[in-house]
MOPAC internal coordinates of N, CA, C and O (Angstrom, degrees):
PM7 1SCF
backbone

  N    0.0000 0     0.00 0     0.00 0    0    0    0
  C    1.5337 1     0.00 0     0.00 0    1    0    0
  C    1.5135 1   109.25 1     0.00 0    2    1    0
  O    1.2310 1   120.06 1   -28.58 1    3    2    1
  N    1.1796 1   117.50 1   151.42 1    3    2    1
  C    1.5197 1   122.18 1   174.00 1    5    3    2
  C    1.5478 1   109.30 1   -82.15 1    6    5    3
  O    1.2310 1   120.41 1   -25.11 1    7    6    5
  N    1.2512 1   116.82 1   154.89 1    7    6    5
  C    1.5024 1   120.91 1   176.37 1    9    7    6
  C    1.4146 1   113.18 1   -57.40 1   10    9    7
  O    1.2310 1   117.66 1   144.31 1   11   10    9
  N    1.2412 1   122.07 1   -35.69 1   11   10    9
  C    1.5531 1   123.19 1   179.43 1   13   11   10
  C    1.4778 1   107.08 1   -63.13 1   14   13   11
  O    1.2310 1   116.79 1   152.24 1   15   14   13
  N    1.2710 1   123.70 1   -27.76 1   15   14   13
  C    1.5228 1   123.41 1  -178.42 1   17   15   14
  C    1.5006 1   112.80 1   -68.19 1   18   17   15
  O    1.2310 1   120.13 1   156.92 1   19   18   17
  N    1.4250 1   117.35 1   -23.08 1   19   18   17
  C    1.3648 1   121.21 1  -176.17 1   21   19   18
  C    1.5233 1   116.29 1   -94.90 1   22   21   19
  O    1.2310 1   122.40 1   177.79 1   23   22   21
  N    1.3750 1   113.01 1    -2.21 1   23   22   21
  C    1.4424 1   118.60 1   179.55 1   25   23   22
  C    1.4972 1   112.87 1  -123.26 1   26   25   23
  O    1.2310 1   120.12 1   -31.53 1   27   26   25
  N    1.3186 1   117.37 1   148.47 1   27   26   25
  C    1.4632 1   123.29 1  -178.71 1   29   27   26
  C    1.5175 1   106.80 1   -83.60 1   30   29   27
  O    1.2310 1   116.09 1   -87.26 1   31   30   29
  N    1.2988 1   125.03 1    92.74 1   31   30   29
  C    1.3976 1   123.97 1  -173.84 1   33   31   30
  C    1.4365 1   113.28 1   -79.70 1   34   33   31
  O    1.2310 1   120.36 1   173.31 1   35   34   33
  N    1.3601 1   116.93 1    -6.69 1   35   34   33
  C    1.4419 1   122.26 1   176.82 1   37   35   34
  C    1.4766 1   111.65 1   -62.27 1   38   37   35
  O    1.2310 1   122.25 1   151.69 1   39   38   37
  N    1.2871 1   113.29 1   -28.31 1   39   38   37
  C    1.5310 1   121.46 1  -177.06 1   41   39   38
  C    1.5711 1   114.44 1   -82.11 1   42   41   39
  O    1.2310 1   121.11 1   177.15 1   43   42   41
  N    1.3309 1   115.49 1    -2.85 1   43   42   41
  C    1.4788 1   121.08 1   170.43 1   45   43   42
  C    1.4968 1   107.69 1   -88.97 1   46   45   43
  O    1.2310 1   121.45 1   -57.48 1   47   46   45
  N    1.3327 1   114.83 1   122.52 1   47   46   45
  C    1.5227 1   119.97 1  -171.22 1   49   47   46
  C    1.5463 1   109.69 1  -130.18 1   50   49   47
  O    1.2310 1   118.62 1   -33.89 1   51   50   49
  N    1.3472 1   120.23 1   146.11 1   51   50   49
  C    1.3385 1   115.88 1   169.68 1   53   51   50
  C    1.4837 1   108.00 1  -102.22 1   54   53   51
  O    1.2310 1   118.76 1   -57.82 1   55   54   53
  N    1.4121 1   119.96 1   122.18 1   55   54   53
  C    1.4444 1   122.33 1  -169.59 1   57   55   54
  C    1.5802 1   116.14 1   -62.59 1   58   57   55
  O    1.2310 1   124.16 1   163.94 1   59   58   57
  N    1.4056 1   109.62 1   -16.06 1   59   58   57
  C    1.5010 1   111.73 1   177.69 1   61   59   58
  C    1.5419 1   114.17 1   -79.99 1   62   61   59
  O    1.2310 1   119.91 1   166.10 1   63   62   61
  N    1.2705 1   117.78 1   -13.90 1   63   62   61
  C    1.4850 1   115.91 1   177.89 1   65   63   62
  C    1.4221 1   115.40 1   -54.72 1   66   65   63
  O    1.2310 1   121.79 1   130.21 1   67   66   65
  N    1.3625 1   114.18 1   -49.79 1   67   66   65
  C    1.4853 1   118.95 1  -178.59 1   69   67   66
  C    1.4596 1   111.55 1   -63.24 1   70   69   67
  O    1.2310 1   118.71 1   143.07 1   71   70   69
  N    1.3642 1   120.07 1   -36.93 1   71   70   69
  C    1.4775 1   122.92 1   178.59 1   73   71   70
  C    1.5086 1   110.75 1   -68.96 1   74   73   71
  O    1.2310 1   119.80 1   146.03 1   75   74   73
  N    1.2272 1   117.99 1   -33.97 1   75   74   73
  C    1.4642 1   122.35 1  -175.55 1   77   75   74
  C    1.5253 1   109.82 1   -75.53 1   78   77   75
  O    1.2310 1   118.82 1   141.21 1   79   78   77
  N    1.3618 1   119.86 1   -38.79 1   79   78   77
  C    1.4550 1   124.91 1   174.27 1   81   79   78
  C    1.5495 1   110.82 1   -66.23 1   82   81   79
  O    1.2310 1   119.91 1   145.05 1   83   82   81
  N    1.2476 1   117.78 1   -34.95 1   83   82   81
  C    1.4950 1   123.50 1   175.98 1   85   83   82
  C    1.4861 1   108.07 1   -69.53 1   86   85   83
  O    1.2310 1   119.35 1   139.25 1   87   86   85
  N    1.3200 1   118.85 1   -40.75 1   87   86   85
  C    1.4310 1   118.83 1   178.31 1   89   87   86
  C    1.5112 1   111.13 1   -68.63 1   90   89   87
  O    1.2310 1   119.53 1   143.41 1   91   90   89
  N    1.3368 1   118.51 1   -36.59 1   91   90   89
  C    1.4043 1   123.45 1  -173.72 1   93   91   90
  C    1.6130 1   102.95 1   -66.93 1   94   93   91
  O    1.2310 1   118.74 1   134.52 1   95   94   93
  N    1.2888 1   120.01 1   -45.48 1   95   94   93
  C    1.4318 1   121.60 1   176.67 1   97   95   94
  C    1.5281 1   113.59 1   -59.15 1   98   97   95
  O    1.2310 1   120.23 1   139.70 1   99   98   97
  N    1.3134 1   117.17 1   -40.30 1   99   98   97
  C    1.3492 1   117.77 1  -176.54 1  101   99   98
  C    1.5353 1   111.17 1   -72.78 1  102  101   99
  O    1.2310 1   123.10 1   142.34 1  103  102  101
  N    1.4102 1   111.67 1   -37.66 1  103  102  101
  C    1.4891 1   116.47 1   175.70 1  105  103  102
  C    1.4390 1   116.44 1   -62.52 1  106  105  103
  O    1.2310 1   119.66 1   138.90 1  107  106  105
  N    1.2656 1   118.25 1   -41.10 1  107  106  105
  C    1.5324 1   125.02 1   178.47 1  109  107  106
  C    1.5438 1   106.83 1   -67.13 1  110  109  107
  O    1.2310 1   120.23 1   144.53 1  111  110  109
  N    1.3576 1   117.16 1   -35.47 1  111  110  109
  C    1.5379 1   112.00 1   179.96 1  113  111  110
  C    1.4403 1   108.93 1   -72.18 1  114  113  111
  O    1.2310 1   116.58 1   153.85 1  115  114  113
  N    1.3486 1   124.11 1   -26.15 1  115  114  113
  C    1.4260 1   126.77 1  -179.84 1  117  115  114
  C    1.4882 1   114.78 1   -80.17 1  118  117  115
  O    1.2310 1   119.53 1   158.10 1  119  118  117
  N    1.3463 1   118.51 1   -21.90 1  119  118  117
  C    1.3801 1   127.75 1  -170.78 1  121  119  118
  C    1.5518 1   112.87 1  -133.57 1  122  121  119
  O    1.2310 1   122.51 1   -96.33 1  123  122  121
  N    1.3735 1   112.80 1    83.67 1  123  122  121
  C    1.5147 1   121.46 1  -174.78 1  125  123  122
  C    1.5604 1   112.60 1   -65.56 1  126  125  123
  O    1.2310 1   119.85 1   158.50 1  127  126  125
  N    1.2335 1   117.90 1   -21.50 1  127  126  125
  C    1.4748 1   123.27 1  -176.10 1  129  127  126
  C    1.5528 1   108.88 1   -78.85 1  130  129  127
  O    1.2310 1   116.07 1   166.29 1  131  130  129
  N    1.3070 1   125.08 1   -13.71 1  131  130  129
  C    1.4385 1   124.47 1  -175.76 1  133  131  130
  C    1.6116 1   111.38 1   -72.37 1  134  133  131
  O    1.2310 1   122.62 1   -35.50 1  135  134  133
  N    1.2895 1   112.59 1   144.50 1  135  134  133
  C    1.4754 1   118.37 1   177.28 1  137  135  134
  C    1.5584 1   103.38 1   -65.99 1  138  137  135
  O    1.2310 1   123.17 1   -40.28 1  139  138  137
  N    1.3723 1   111.52 1   139.72 1  139  138  137
  C    1.3788 1   119.96 1   179.21 1  141  139  138
  C    1.5532 1   113.95 1  -112.40 1  142  141  139
  O    1.2310 1   121.88 1  -161.52 1  143  142  141
  N    1.3046 1   114.01 1    18.48 1  143  142  141
  C    1.5095 1   120.18 1  -171.61 1  145  143  142
  C    1.5212 1   105.41 1   -75.18 1  146  145  143
  O    1.2310 1   120.57 1   -23.83 1  147  146  145
  N    1.2188 1   116.51 1   156.17 1  147  146  145
  C    1.5926 1   128.15 1   178.18 1  149  147  146
  C    1.5238 1   108.49 1   -48.62 1  150  149  147
  O    1.2310 1   121.49 1   132.94 1  151  150  149
  N    1.2976 1   114.75 1   -47.06 1  151  150  149
  C    1.5713 1   114.30 1  -173.36 1  153  151  150
  C    1.5474 1   110.25 1   -69.93 1  154  153  151
  O    1.2310 1   121.57 1   133.09 1  155  154  153
  N    1.2953 1   114.61 1   -46.91 1  155  154  153
  C    1.5270 1   116.23 1  -178.06 1  157  155  154
  C    1.5623 1   112.75 1   -62.86 1  158  157  155
  O    1.2310 1   120.51 1   144.68 1  159  158  157
  N    1.3335 1   116.63 1   -35.32 1  159  158  157
  C    1.4567 1   117.80 1  -175.95 1  161  159  158
  C    1.6458 1   103.52 1   -77.13 1  162  161  159
  O    1.2310 1   119.84 1   135.06 1  163  162  161
  N    1.2924 1   117.90 1   -44.94 1  163  162  161
  C    1.4323 1   113.82 1   178.17 1  165  163  162
  C    1.5511 1   112.64 1   -65.66 1  166  165  163
  O    1.2310 1   116.62 1   141.57 1  167  166  165
  N    1.2036 1   124.04 1   -38.43 1  167  166  165
  C    1.4411 1   126.31 1   175.73 1  169  167  166
  C    1.5354 1   107.23 1   -56.22 1  170  169  167
  O    1.2310 1   121.07 1   132.44 1  171  170  169
  N    1.3714 1   115.56 1   -47.56 1  171  170  169
  C    1.4177 1   117.17 1  -175.04 1  173  171  170
  C    1.5570 1   114.35 1   -65.12 1  174  173  171
  O    1.2310 1   123.84 1   145.82 1  175  174  173
  N    1.3751 1   110.23 1   -34.18 1  175  174  173
  C    1.5743 1   119.04 1  -179.85 1  177  175  174
  C    1.4593 1   102.89 1   -68.89 1  178  177  175
  O    1.2310 1   117.17 1   133.51 1  179  178  177
  N    1.4541 1   122.99 1   -46.49 1  179  178  177
  C    1.4279 1   121.68 1  -175.44 1  181  179  178
  C    1.5517 1   113.53 1   -64.69 1  182  181  179
  O    1.2310 1   121.16 1   140.47 1  183  182  181
  N    1.3105 1   115.38 1   -39.53 1  183  182  181
  C    1.5126 1   119.44 1   175.52 1  185  183  182
  C    1.4216 1   112.37 1   -57.84 1  186  185  183
  O    1.2310 1   125.61 1   126.74 1  187  186  185
  N    1.4890 1   106.83 1   -53.26 1  187  186  185
  C    1.6650 1   109.12 1  -173.38 1  189  187  186
  C    1.5559 1   107.26 1   -63.06 1  190  189  187
  O    1.2310 1   118.31 1   140.79 1  191  190  189
  N    1.3080 1   120.83 1   -39.21 1  191  190  189
  C    1.4678 1   118.99 1  -177.82 1  193  191  190
  C    1.5159 1   111.86 1   -66.03 1  194  193  191
  O    1.2310 1   121.93 1   140.90 1  195  194  193
  N    1.3392 1   113.92 1   -39.10 1  195  194  193
  C    1.4104 1   115.18 1  -179.37 1  197  195  194
  C    1.6627 1   109.71 1   -68.72 1  198  197  195
  O    1.2310 1   119.12 1   160.18 1  199  198  197
  N    1.2232 1   119.29 1   -19.82 1  199  198  197
  C    1.3788 1   119.48 1  -175.89 1  201  199  198
  C    1.5992 1   111.09 1   -87.92 1  202  201  199
  O    1.2310 1   120.68 1   163.86 1  203  202  201
  N    1.3713 1   116.31 1   -16.14 1  203  202  201
  C    1.4243 1   123.52 1  -178.87 1  205  203  202
  C    1.5546 1   111.21 1   -97.22 1  206  205  203
  O    1.2310 1   122.32 1   -30.04 1  207  206  205
  N    1.3656 1   113.17 1   149.96 1  207  206  205
  C    1.5239 1   118.33 1   178.19 1  209  207  206
  C    1.5170 1   103.79 1   -67.36 1  210  209  207
  O    1.2310 1   122.12 1   -48.97 1  211  210  209
  N    1.3605 1   113.54 1   131.03 1  211  210  209
  C    1.4666 1   117.29 1   175.37 1  213  211  210
  C    1.5105 1   117.95 1   -60.27 1  214  213  211
  O    1.2310 1   118.89 1   -40.76 1  215  214  213
  N    1.3080 1   119.72 1   139.24 1  215  214  213
  C    1.4980 1   120.05 1  -178.55 1  217  215  214
  C    1.5140 1   105.77 1  -125.13 1  218  217  215
  O    1.2310 1   119.07 1  -114.32 1  219  218  217
  N    1.2444 1   119.38 1    65.68 1  219  218  217
  C    1.5143 1   124.27 1  -177.98 1  221  219  218
  C    1.4726 1   112.15 1   -74.24 1  222  221  219
  O    1.2310 1   119.07 1   -37.62 1  223  222  221
  N    1.3366 1   119.37 1   142.38 1  223  222  221
  C    1.4829 1   127.34 1   173.60 1  225  223  222
  C    1.4148 1   107.83 1  -154.88 1  226  225  223
  O    1.2310 1   122.23 1   -13.52 1  227  226  225
  N    1.3057 1   113.34 1   166.48 1  227  226  225
  C    1.4621 1   121.53 1  -179.43 1  229  227  226
  C    1.5744 1   104.80 1  -110.28 1  230  229  227
  O    1.2310 1   123.16 1   -48.60 1  231  230  229
  N    1.3487 1   111.54 1   131.40 1  231  230  229
  C    1.5387 1   116.38 1  -179.02 1  233  231  230
  C    1.5025 1   110.69 1    61.36 1  234  233  231
  O    1.2310 1   120.06 1   -50.95 1  235  234  233
  N    1.3704 1   117.49 1   129.05 1  235  234  233
  C    1.4039 1   123.60 1  -175.29 1  237  235  234
  C    1.5784 1   113.71 1   -62.67 1  238  237  235
  O    1.2310 1   118.86 1   158.99 1  239  238  237
  N    1.2180 1   119.78 1   -21.01 1  239  238  237
  C    1.5176 1   115.65 1   179.85 1  241  239  238
  C    1.4534 1   112.71 1   -77.47 1  242  241  239
  O    1.2310 1   119.98 1   164.32 1  243  242  241
  N    1.3675 1   117.64 1   -15.68 1  243  242  241
  C    1.5310 1   118.94 1   177.12 1  245  243  242
  C    1.5274 1   111.70 1   -74.47 1  246  245  243
  O    1.2310 1   119.28 1   158.03 1  247  246  245
  N    1.2815 1   118.97 1   -21.97 1  247  246  245
  C    1.5338 1   120.69 1   179.75 1  249  247  246
  C    1.4670 1   108.96 1  -109.27 1  250  249  247
  O    1.2310 1   119.32 1   -80.26 1  251  250  249
  N    1.2453 1   118.89 1    99.74 1  251  250  249
  C    1.4510 1   127.61 1   177.02 1  253  251  250
  C    1.6582 1   108.62 1  -124.04 1  254  253  251
  O    1.2310 1   122.18 1   -80.68 1  255  254  253
  N    1.2337 1   113.43 1    99.32 1  255  254  253
  C    1.4314 1   119.12 1   177.80 1  257  255  254
  C    1.5203 1   108.88 1   -81.08 1  258  257  255
  O    1.2310 1   119.81 1   -31.22 1  259  258  257
  N    1.3512 1   117.98 1   148.78 1  259  258  257
  C    1.4178 1   120.55 1   170.52 1  261  259  258
  C    1.4592 1   112.41 1   -68.85 1  262  261  259
  O    1.2310 1   120.13 1   -10.20 1  263  262  261
  N    1.2994 1   117.35 1   169.80 1  263  262  261
  C    1.4330 1   122.19 1  -178.54 1  265  263  262
  C    1.4856 1   115.33 1   -59.82 1  266  265  263
  O    1.2310 1   120.28 1   139.21 1  267  266  265
  N    1.3702 1   117.08 1   -40.79 1  267  266  265
  C    1.4336 1   124.62 1  -179.82 1  269  267  266
  C    1.5610 1   108.40 1   -73.00 1  270  269  267
  O    1.2310 1   120.92 1   140.22 1  271  270  269
  N    1.2224 1   115.85 1   -39.78 1  271  270  269
  C    1.5016 1   118.38 1   178.18 1  273  271  270
  C    1.4881 1   112.86 1   -67.15 1  274  273  271
  O    1.2310 1   121.86 1   141.52 1  275  274  273
  N    1.3303 1   114.05 1   -38.48 1  275  274  273
  C    1.4467 1   115.81 1  -176.27 1  277  275  274
  C    1.5518 1   106.47 1   -70.25 1  278  277  275
  O    1.2310 1   118.71 1   140.26 1  279  278  277
  N    1.3399 1   120.06 1   -39.74 1  279  278  277
  C    1.4246 1   122.16 1  -178.91 1  281  279  278
  C    1.5820 1   109.09 1   -61.83 1  282  281  279
  O    1.2310 1   120.39 1   136.21 1  283  282  281
  N    1.3509 1   116.86 1   -43.79 1  283  282  281
  C    1.3908 1   122.73 1   175.15 1  285  283  282
  C    1.5907 1   111.68 1   -60.15 1  286  285  283
  O    1.2310 1   119.79 1   137.52 1  287  286  285
  N    1.2217 1   118.01 1   -42.48 1  287  286  285
  C    1.4211 1   123.47 1   179.89 1  289  287  286
  C    1.5995 1   113.07 1   -61.96 1  290  289  287
  O    1.2310 1   122.31 1   136.03 1  291  290  289
  N    1.3379 1   113.18 1   -43.97 1  291  290  289
  C    1.4918 1   121.15 1   174.34 1  293  291  290
  C    1.5702 1   112.92 1   -65.40 1  294  293  291
  O    1.2310 1   121.44 1   144.80 1  295  294  293
  N    1.3305 1   114.85 1   -35.20 1  295  294  293
  C    1.3830 1   118.05 1   176.52 1  297  295  294
  C    1.5046 1   111.49 1   -69.61 1  298  297  295
  O    1.2310 1   119.30 1   143.44 1  299  298  297
  N    1.1695 1   118.93 1   -36.56 1  299  298  297
  C    1.4794 1   125.26 1   176.74 1  301  299  298
  C    1.4977 1   109.85 1   -70.30 1  302  301  299
  O    1.2310 1   118.49 1   142.68 1  303  302  301
  N    1.3405 1   120.49 1   -37.32 1  303  302  301
  C    1.3370 1   122.39 1   175.44 1  305  303  302
  C    1.5444 1   115.31 1   -71.33 1  306  305  303
  O    1.2310 1   121.57 1   146.45 1  307  306  305
  N    1.3003 1   114.61 1   -33.55 1  307  306  305
  C    1.4795 1   117.59 1   173.99 1  309  307  306
  C    1.5147 1   114.35 1   -64.60 1  310  309  307
  O    1.2310 1   122.58 1   143.17 1  311  310  309
  N    1.3411 1   112.65 1   -36.83 1  311  310  309
  C    1.5254 1   120.26 1   176.56 1  313  311  310
  C    1.4873 1   107.26 1   -64.04 1  314  313  311
  O    1.2310 1   120.85 1   131.86 1  315  314  313
  N    1.3651 1   115.99 1   -48.14 1  315  314  313
  C    1.4363 1   116.15 1  -174.56 1  317  315  314
  C    1.4779 1   111.23 1   -70.49 1  318  317  315
  O    1.2310 1   116.43 1   156.40 1  319  318  317
  N    1.2925 1   124.39 1   -23.60 1  319  318  317
  C    1.5310 1   124.41 1   174.71 1  321  319  318
  C    1.4624 1   109.10 1   -77.82 1  322  321  319
  O    1.2310 1   120.73 1   140.63 1  323  322  321
  N    1.3598 1   116.21 1   -39.37 1  323  322  321
  C    1.5079 1   113.13 1   174.22 1  325  323  322
  C    1.5628 1   114.31 1   -57.69 1  326  325  323
  O    1.2310 1   122.00 1   138.89 1  327  326  325
  N    1.3187 1   113.79 1   -41.11 1  327  326  325
  C    1.5051 1   118.04 1   176.54 1  329  327  326
  C    1.5079 1   111.60 1   -63.89 1  330  329  327
  O    1.2310 1   122.20 1   139.03 1  331  330  329
  N    1.2747 1   113.38 1   -40.97 1  331  330  329
  C    1.5395 1   118.94 1  -175.52 1  333  331  330
  C    1.4435 1   107.83 1   -64.01 1  334  333  331
  O    1.2310 1   120.03 1   132.80 1  335  334  333
  N    1.3740 1   117.55 1   -47.20 1  335  334  333
  C    1.4941 1   119.55 1  -175.54 1  337  335  334
  C    1.5793 1   109.62 1   -66.74 1  338  337  335
  O    1.2310 1   118.75 1   148.59 1  339  338  337
  N    1.2961 1   119.99 1   -31.41 1  339  338  337
  C    1.4932 1   119.71 1   169.64 1  341  339  338
  C    1.4382 1   110.38 1   -58.31 1  342  341  339
  O    1.2310 1   117.27 1   136.79 1  343  342  341
  N    1.2429 1   122.79 1   -43.21 1  343  342  341
  C    1.4733 1   122.35 1  -178.57 1  345  343  342
  C    1.4831 1   111.34 1   -72.71 1  346  345  343
  O    1.2310 1   118.77 1   136.52 1  347  346  345
  N    1.2944 1   119.95 1   -43.48 1  347  346  345
  C    1.4764 1   123.75 1   175.48 1  349  347  346
  C    1.4352 1   113.33 1   -58.32 1  350  349  347
  O    1.2310 1   120.62 1   139.99 1  351  350  349
  N    1.4351 1   116.43 1   -40.01 1  351  350  349
  C    1.3331 1   123.18 1  -176.07 1  353  351  350
  C    1.5833 1   109.33 1   -67.21 1  354  353  351
  O    1.2310 1   119.50 1   141.48 1  355  354  353
  N    1.2314 1   118.55 1   -38.52 1  355  354  353
  C    1.3838 1   131.21 1  -175.46 1  357  355  354
  C    1.6163 1   111.16 1   -68.52 1  358  357  355
  O    1.2310 1   124.09 1   138.88 1  359  358  357
  N    1.3140 1   109.76 1   -41.12 1  359  358  357
  C    1.4825 1   121.89 1   179.85 1  361  359  358
  C    1.4601 1   114.25 1  -137.51 1  362  361  359
  O    1.2310 1   118.92 1  -105.77 1  363  362  361
  N    1.2203 1   119.66 1    74.23 1  363  362  361
  C    1.5110 1   125.45 1  -177.90 1  365  363  362
  C    1.5393 1   111.00 1   -72.06 1  366  365  363
  O    1.2310 1   116.80 1   -36.38 1  367  366  365
  N    1.2393 1   123.69 1   143.62 1  367  366  365
  C    1.4219 1   127.17 1  -178.23 1  369  367  366
  C    1.6238 1   110.23 1  -100.98 1  370  369  367
  O    1.2310 1   120.05 1  -178.89 1  371  370  369
  N    1.2434 1   117.52 1     1.11 1  371  370  369
  C    1.5389 1   115.63 1   177.81 1  373  371  370
  C    1.5885 1   112.35 1   -79.46 1  374  373  371
  O    1.2310 1   122.03 1   -14.52 1  375  374  373
  N    1.2637 1   113.73 1   165.48 1  375  374  373
  C    1.4719 1   115.06 1   179.40 1  377  375  374
  C    1.5912 1   110.63 1  -107.61 1  378  377  375
  O    1.2310 1   120.10 1   180.00 1  379  378  377

C-alpha cells in the first residue's frame, strides 16, 4: 500500500480555501453580470487559490488567525478573486 493509504488526507486543509469561497460569494453578490456557471466559478477559485500563498494545516483547530490577520487574509482573497474573475471573464472555458 502507498503511504497516502495509511493517512487521512482529508484532514489536510488549505486555510485560504474558505476565504476564497467567501470572497467569491461576496464578489458575485456585488457583480450580477458575472457568469455563475460551474466552470467559471471553479476556474476563478483555482486561479485565486493559485495566486495566494498556501496556508496548509492539519485539523481546523490548529489554524487560528487573529482578528486582524483574518481580516487581512480575507482582503487578500477578495483581491485575488477580483483578478481571477477578470481573467475568467476575458477567456471563459464554458460552452
